C-alpha positions as CSV (number, residue, x, y, z in Angstrom):
1,M,-12.6,11.2,0.1
2,K,-11.2,10.9,-3.4
3,I,-8.8,8.1,-4.4
4,E,-6.6,8.7,-7.4
5,T,-7.1,6.1,-10.2
6,E,-3.4,5.4,-10.6
7,Y,-3.0,4.7,-6.9
8,A,-6.0,2.4,-6.8
9,V,-4.7,0.5,-9.9
10,Q,-1.3,0.1,-8.3
11,M,-2.8,-1.2,-5.0
12,L,-4.9,-3.7,-6.9
13,I,-2.0,-5.0,-9.0
14,E,0.1,-5.4,-5.8
15,I,-2.7,-7.3,-4.1
16,L,-3.2,-9.6,-7.1
17,F,0.6,-10.3,-7.2
18,E,0.7,-11.0,-3.4
19,K,-2.2,-13.4,-3.7
20,G,-0.4,-15.3,-6.5
21,L,-3.0,-14.3,-9.2
22,L,-0.4,-12.3,-11.2
23,N,3.0,-13.7,-12.2
24,Q,6.2,-11.7,-11.5
25,E,6.9,-10.8,-15.1
26,T,3.4,-9.3,-15.6
27,Y,3.7,-7.5,-12.3
28,L,7.0,-6.0,-13.2
29,N,5.8,-5.0,-16.7
30,V,2.8,-3.2,-15.2
31,M,4.8,-1.4,-12.6
32,K,7.4,-0.3,-15.2
33,E,4.7,1.0,-17.5
34,M,3.0,2.9,-14.6
35,N,6.3,4.5,-13.6
36,R,6.9,5.5,-17.2
37,N,3.5,7.1,-17.4
38,E,4.0,9.0,-14.1
39,Q,7.4,10.3,-15.4
40,Q,5.8,11.5,-18.6
41,K,3.0,13.3,-16.8
42,A,5.6,15.0,-14.6
43,A,7.6,16.2,-17.6
């Protein structure tokens, strides 16, 4: 079973945010950057 790196990073960031170990601003910045990277890969 192979897990994509981007998916694993996204899940870890979400877990850290849910546990209160990551503030909302940082969480949103990371998610925006990940979405931007995904869009660039698709183009």
